[in-house]
C-alpha positions as CSV (number, residue, x, y, z in Angstrom):
1,X,1.2,78.0,-12.9
2,X,0.9,74.3,-12.1
3,X,-2.6,72.9,-12.3
4,X,-4.5,71.8,-9.2
5,X,-5.0,68.1,-9.7
6,X,-8.0,66.8,-7.7
7,X,-8.8,63.9,-9.9
8,X,-7.6,61.3,-7.3
9,X,-5.1,60.8,-4.5
10,X,-3.3,58.4,-6.9
11,X,-1.7,61.3,-8.9
12,X,0.8,62.1,-6.2
13,X,4.5,62.2,-7.0
14,X,7.1,60.6,-4.8
15,X,9.1,63.1,-2.8
16,X,12.8,63.5,-2.9
17,X,13.1,61.7,0.4
18,X,11.0,58.8,-0.9
19,X,13.0,58.5,-4.0
20,X,16.2,58.4,-1.9
21,X,14.8,55.6,0.1
22,X,13.9,53.7,-3.1
23,X,17.4,54.1,-4.5
24,X,19.1,52.9,-1.3
25,X,16.9,49.9,-0.7
26,X,18.6,46.5,-0.6
27,X,17.2,44.3,-3.3
28,X,16.7,40.6,-4.2
29,X,14.3,38.7,-6.4
30,X,10.9,38.6,-4.7
31,X,9.5,35.8,-6.9
32,X,12.3,33.7,-5.5
33,X,11.4,35.0,-2.1
34,X,14.7,36.8,-1.3
35,X,14.0,40.5,-1.7
36,X,14.7,41.8,1.8
37,X,12.8,45.1,1.5
38,X,9.7,43.4,0.2
39,X,9.9,40.9,3.1
40,X,10.3,43.7,5.6
41,X,7.3,45.5,4.1
42,X,5.1,42.4,4.3
43,X,6.1,41.9,7.9
44,X,5.4,45.5,8.8
45,X,2.1,45.5,7.0
46,X,0.9,42.3,8.6
47,X,1.7,43.6,12.0
48,X,-0.1,46.9,11.4
49,X,-3.2,45.0,10.3
50,X,-3.0,42.5,13.2
51,X,-2.7,39.5,10.8
52,X,-0.2,36.7,10.5
53,X,1.1,37.3,6.9
54,X,0.9,39.6,4.0
55,X,1.8,39.7,0.2
56,X,2.8,42.8,-1.8
57,X,0.8,43.3,-5.0
58,X,1.1,45.7,-7.9
59,X,-2.3,47.2,-7.3
60,X,-5.4,47.3,-5.0
61,X,-7.4,45.7,-7.8
62,X,-5.2,42.7,-7.7
63,X,-5.2,42.6,-3.9
64,X,-9.0,42.7,-3.9
65,X,-9.2,39.9,-6.5
66,X,-6.8,37.8,-4.4
67,X,-8.8,38.5,-1.3
68,X,-12.0,37.4,-3.1
69,X,-10.2,34.3,-4.5
70,X,-8.8,33.0,-1.2
71,X,-12.1,33.4,0.6
72,X,-14.4,31.7,-2.0
73,X,-15.0,28.8,-4.4
74,X,-16.2,29.0,-8.0
75,X,-19.9,29.6,-8.0
76,X,-20.0,31.4,-4.7
77,X,-21.6,34.8,-4.2
78,X,-19.9,37.9,-2.8
79,X,-22.0,40.7,-1.1
80,X,-20.9,44.3,-1.2
81,X,-22.4,47.8,-1.5
82,X,-23.5,49.0,-4.9
83,X,-20.8,51.6,-5.3
84,X,-18.0,49.2,-4.3
85,X,-14.7,49.2,-6.2
86,X,-14.7,45.4,-7.2
87,X,-18.1,45.7,-8.7
88,X,-17.6,49.0,-10.6
89,X,-13.9,49.5,-11.4
90,X,-12.1,46.1,-11.5
91,X,-13.1,45.0,-15.0
92,X,-15.2,42.0,-13.7
93,X,-12.1,40.3,-12.4
94,X,-14.0,38.6,-9.7
95,X,-16.2,36.9,-12.3
96,X,-13.4,36.3,-14.8
97,X,-10.7,35.0,-12.5
98,X,-12.4,33.9,-9.2
99,X,-15.6,32.6,-10.8
100,X,-17.9,34.3,-8.3
101,X,-21.1,36.3,-8.6
102,X,-21.2,39.7,-7.0
103,X,-24.6,40.8,-5.5
104,X,-24.8,44.4,-4.6
105,X,-26.7,45.8,-1.6
106,X,-28.3,49.1,-0.9
107,X,-26.4,51.4,1.5
108,X,-26.4,54.9,2.9
109,X,-23.2,56.7,2.0
110,X,-21.6,53.4,1.3
111,X,-22.4,51.9,4.6
112,X,-24.6,48.8,4.6
113,X,-27.1,48.6,7.5
114,X,-27.5,45.5,9.6
115,X,-31.1,45.1,8.5
116,X,-30.0,45.2,4.8
117,X,-27.4,42.6,5.4
118,X,-29.8,40.4,7.4
119,X,-32.3,40.7,4.6
120,X,-29.8,39.6,2.0
121,X,-29.4,36.1,3.3
122,X,-31.3,33.6,1.2
123,X,-32.4,30.0,2.0
124,X,-30.0,27.1,1.3
125,X,-31.5,26.3,-2.0
126,X,-30.0,24.9,-5.2
127,X,-31.3,27.8,-7.1
128,X,-29.2,30.3,-5.2
129,X,-25.5,30.9,-5.3
130,X,-24.2,30.5,-1.7
131,X,-23.3,33.8,-0.2
132,X,-19.8,33.1,1.2
133,X,-18.1,36.5,1.4
134,X,-19.0,40.0,2.7
135,X,-16.7,42.8,1.4
136,X,-16.7,46.2,3.1
137,X,-15.0,49.3,1.8
138,X,-13.6,51.7,4.4
139,X,-13.4,54.5,3.6
140,X,-16.3,54.2,1.1
141,X,-15.2,56.1,-2.0
142,X,-18.6,56.4,-3.8
143,X,-20.2,57.0,-0.4
144,X,-18.3,60.2,-0.1
145,X,-15.1,59.0,1.6
146,X,-17.2,57.9,4.6
147,X,-15.8,56.2,7.6
148,X,-17.5,53.2,9.3
149,X,-18.2,53.5,13.0
150,X,-16.2,50.8,14.8
151,X,-19.2,49.2,16.4
152,X,-20.9,48.9,13.1
153,X,-17.9,47.3,11.5
154,X,-17.9,44.8,14.4
155,X,-21.6,44.2,14.0
156,X,-21.4,43.6,10.2
157,X,-18.5,41.2,10.5
158,X,-20.1,39.3,13.4
159,X,-23.4,38.9,11.6
160,X,-21.6,37.6,8.5
161,X,-19.5,35.2,10.4
162,X,-22.6,33.9,12.3
163,X,-24.1,33.0,8.9
164,X,-21.0,31.1,7.9
165,X,-19.6,33.8,5.7
166,X,-16.0,35.1,5.5
167,X,-15.2,38.8,5.4
168,X,-12.8,41.0,3.4
169,X,-11.9,44.6,4.0
170,X,-11.2,46.7,0.9
171,X,-9.2,49.2,2.8
172,X,-7.8,51.1,-0.2
173,X,-8.0,54.3,1.9
174,X,-8.3,52.7,5.4
175,X,-5.6,54.9,6.8
176,X,-7.9,57.9,6.2
177,X,-10.4,56.0,8.4
178,X,-7.7,55.4,11.0
179,X,-6.7,59.0,11.2
180,X,-10.3,60.3,11.2
181,X,-11.4,57.8,13.9
182,X,-8.3,57.7,16.0
183,X,-8.7,53.9,16.1
184,X,-5.8,51.7,15.1
185,X,-5.8,49.7,11.9
186,X,-5.4,46.4,13.8
187,X,-8.6,47.2,15.8
188,X,-10.6,48.3,12.8
189,X,-9.5,45.2,10.9
190,X,-10.1,42.8,13.8
191,X,-13.3,41.3,12.4
192,X,-12.0,40.7,8.9
193,X,-10.5,37.5,7.5
194,X,-8.5,39.4,4.8
195,X,-7.5,43.0,4.5
196,X,-6.1,45.0,1.6
197,X,-4.8,48.5,1.6
198,X,-3.1,50.7,-0.9
199,X,0.2,52.6,-0.7
200,X,-0.4,54.5,-3.9
201,X,-3.4,56.7,-2.8
202,X,-3.3,59.0,0.2
203,X,0.0,57.5,1.4
204,X,1.7,58.9,-1.6
205,X,3.8,55.9,-2.9
206,X,4.0,55.4,-6.7
207,X,2.8,51.8,-6.8
208,X,1.5,49.0,-4.8
209,X,-0.9,47.5,-2.3
210,X,-0.8,44.6,0.2
211,X,-3.2,41.8,1.1
212,X,-3.0,40.6,4.7
213,X,-4.5,37.5,6.4
214,X,-3.7,34.0,7.7
215,X,-0.6,32.2,6.6
216,X,-2.7,29.7,4.6
217,X,-4.6,32.5,2.9
218,X,-1.5,34.4,2.0
219,X,0.2,31.3,0.7
220,X,-2.6,30.7,-1.7
221,X,-2.7,34.4,-2.6
222,X,1.0,34.4,-3.4
223,X,0.4,31.4,-5.8
224,X,-2.6,33.3,-7.4
225,X,-0.5,36.4,-7.7
226,X,2.0,34.5,-9.7
227,X,-0.8,33.0,-11.9
228,X,-2.1,36.5,-12.7
229,X,1.4,37.8,-13.6
230,X,1.8,39.8,-10.5
231,X,5.1,38.4,-9.4
232,X,7.7,41.1,-9.4
233,X,11.5,40.7,-9.3
234,X,13.5,43.5,-7.7
235,X,10.3,45.0,-6.3
236,X,12.1,46.2,-3.2
237,X,12.4,49.5,-5.1
238,X,8.6,49.9,-4.8
239,X,8.4,48.3,-1.3
240,X,10.9,50.9,0.0
241,X,8.5,53.7,-1.1
242,X,5.7,51.9,0.7
243,X,7.7,51.6,3.9
244,X,8.6,55.3,3.7
245,X,4.9,56.1,3.2
246,X,4.0,54.1,6.3
247,X,6.6,55.8,8.4
248,X,6.0,59.4,7.2
249,X,2.7,59.8,5.4
250,X,0.0,58.4,7.7
251,X,-0.4,61.2,10.3
252,X,-0.3,63.9,7.7
253,X,-3.5,62.6,6.1
254,X,-5.2,64.9,8.6
255,X,-4.0,67.8,6.4
256,X,-5.9,66.4,3.5
257,X,-9.0,66.1,5.6
258,X,-8.6,69.7,6.7
259,X,-8.1,70.8,3.1
260,X,-11.2,68.9,2.0
261,X,-13.2,70.7,4.7
262,X,-11.8,74.1,3.6
263,X,-12.9,73.3,0.1
264,X,-16.4,72.2,1.3
265,X,-16.7,75.4,3.2
266,X,-15.6,77.6,0.3
267,X,-17.9,75.9,-2.2
268,X,-20.8,76.0,0.1
269,X,-20.3,79.7,0.8
270,X,-20.3,80.2,-3.0
271,X,-23.7,78.5,-3.3
272,X,-22.8,75.1,-4.5
273,X,-24.6,72.0,-3.2
274,X,-21.7,70.1,-1.5
275,X,-21.7,67.0,0.6
276,X,-19.8,67.6,3.9
277,X,-16.6,65.5,3.8
278,X,-15.5,63.1,6.4
279,X,-12.0,62.5,4.9
280,X,-10.4,63.6,1.7
281,X,-13.2,63.5,-0.8
282,X,-15.6,66.4,-1.8
283,X,-18.6,65.6,-3.9
284,X,-20.2,68.6,-5.6
285,X,-23.6,68.6,-7.4
286,X,-23.7,70.7,-10.6
287,X,-25.7,70.8,-13.8
288,X,-23.9,69.0,-16.7
289,X,-21.0,67.6,-14.7
290,X,-18.9,66.5,-17.7
291,X,-19.0,70.1,-19.0
292,X,-18.0,71.4,-15.6
293,X,-15.1,68.9,-15.6
294,X,-13.9,70.3,-19.0
295,X,-14.4,73.9,-18.1
296,X,-12.6,73.5,-14.7
297,X,-9.8,71.8,-16.5
298,X,-9.4,74.8,-18.8
299,X,-9.1,76.9,-15.7
300,X,-6.3,74.7,-14.3
301,X,-8.4,72.6,-11.9
302,X,-8.7,68.9,-12.7
303,X,-11.4,66.7,-11.3
304,X,-13.7,63.9,-12.3
305,X,-17.4,63.9,-13.2
306,X,-18.6,60.7,-11.6
307,X,-22.2,61.1,-12.9
308,X,-24.1,63.5,-15.0
309,X,-24.6,65.8,-12.0
310,X,-21.8,65.1,-9.6
311,X,-18.1,66.0,-9.5
312,X,-15.6,64.3,-7.2
313,X,-12.6,66.3,-5.9
314,X,-9.9,64.5,-3.9
315,X,-7.3,66.2,-1.7
316,X,-3.9,64.7,-1.2
317,X,-0.3,65.6,-0.3
318,X,0.4,67.5,-3.6
319,X,-2.5,69.9,-3.0
320,X,-1.9,72.7,-0.5
321,X,-4.2,75.4,0.9
322,X,-3.3,77.7,-2.0
323,X,-4.6,75.1,-4.4
324,X,-7.8,74.9,-2.5
325,X,-8.3,78.6,-2.8
326,X,-7.6,78.5,-6.5
327,X,-10.2,75.7,-6.9
328,X,-12.9,77.7,-5.1
329,X,-12.1,80.7,-7.3
330,X,-12.3,78.6,-10.4
331,X,-15.8,77.3,-9.4
332,X,-17.0,80.8,-8.7
333,X,-15.8,82.1,-12.0
334,X,-17.8,79.5,-13.9
335,X,-21.1,80.2,-12.1
C-alpha cells in the first residue's frame, strides 16, 4: 500500500497530462530570451497578477530573494512576521546576497496587525537601518495556512506605502487564498510592488516559481537571477508544466481544503487538539512531536514535526479521501 505523504504539497508528482504538455512544449534558450513557452508563461503570470512583467525562477526561495533585492538597497531593513519563509527557511539569502537586515514582527496566525506595523516604524536616525520593505505571506504557512482578509491586505500595504516603504507578496500558496476567498489574484495583489508565487506546491508542477512586478523591477530581477546562477536554458519544459497547472489545477485546490477539513474533523473527534484549517494545512498538537512523526511514518503516514509539540499535515492533489481516513486511523492507533 502506498504511503500517505502529508509532509508538504511540494511532493506531488506530475500527472500524465502534465508530462505530455511538457514533452510537446516548443523550446528555445531562455537565457538568450527566445524560449517561447517560458515567454508565454511569464506573460500569463503577469496578467494573472495584474503586473506589467514577470520572470520565471527555479524556486520560490529565489523569487523571494529577487523580490527583496529589487525593492531594497544594501543596509536596508525588511519587515515580516516571525514565521515568514525568508526569515526561517531561505538560508539567510536576504542577508548574504541582498545585504539587508530582516526584522520580525509579532502576528496572530501569521497576520500582522495594523497596530503592530505602526509600532514597528522607528525615527529617521543614523542608528537604525531604514525600513524599506514590508513582506507579507499569503497564505501564512506557519500561521496555519491562514488567508488574509482583503481589507486587511489593503490596509497593510497602504500603511507601508504611506511611510515610504515598498511591499512584496510572498504568495507561495496564494492560489489557495484565491480559491478560499473567491477574490482574484490581481485584486489580492493590487497593493504590492512585487509578487511571487509557486507552481511546485498546491498547483502540482515539478519545479518553478515566478516573480511579477514593473518592467524595471523585472529587468533587474532577470539580471540578478543570472548572477545567482538561476538562468535556465530549455526551461520551456518546466514552463509547460506551470502553464498546465494554471489551466487545470487552481480550482481543484478546493478539494485539498475539503480534505484538510475532513482530517481536522476526524482528528478532533479522536480527541486530538487540532487547529481548524482555512486551506490545506492541519496543525496537530501532540506530546513529543518528533516521536509521533517517526511512529506515523512507520504506519505509512508521513508528516513533519515543526516543533517539539506540533505536527504539520498538508493536503494536496496526490492525497485522496481514502488517504485522509488512513491518516485518522493511524493517529488513533498510536494514542
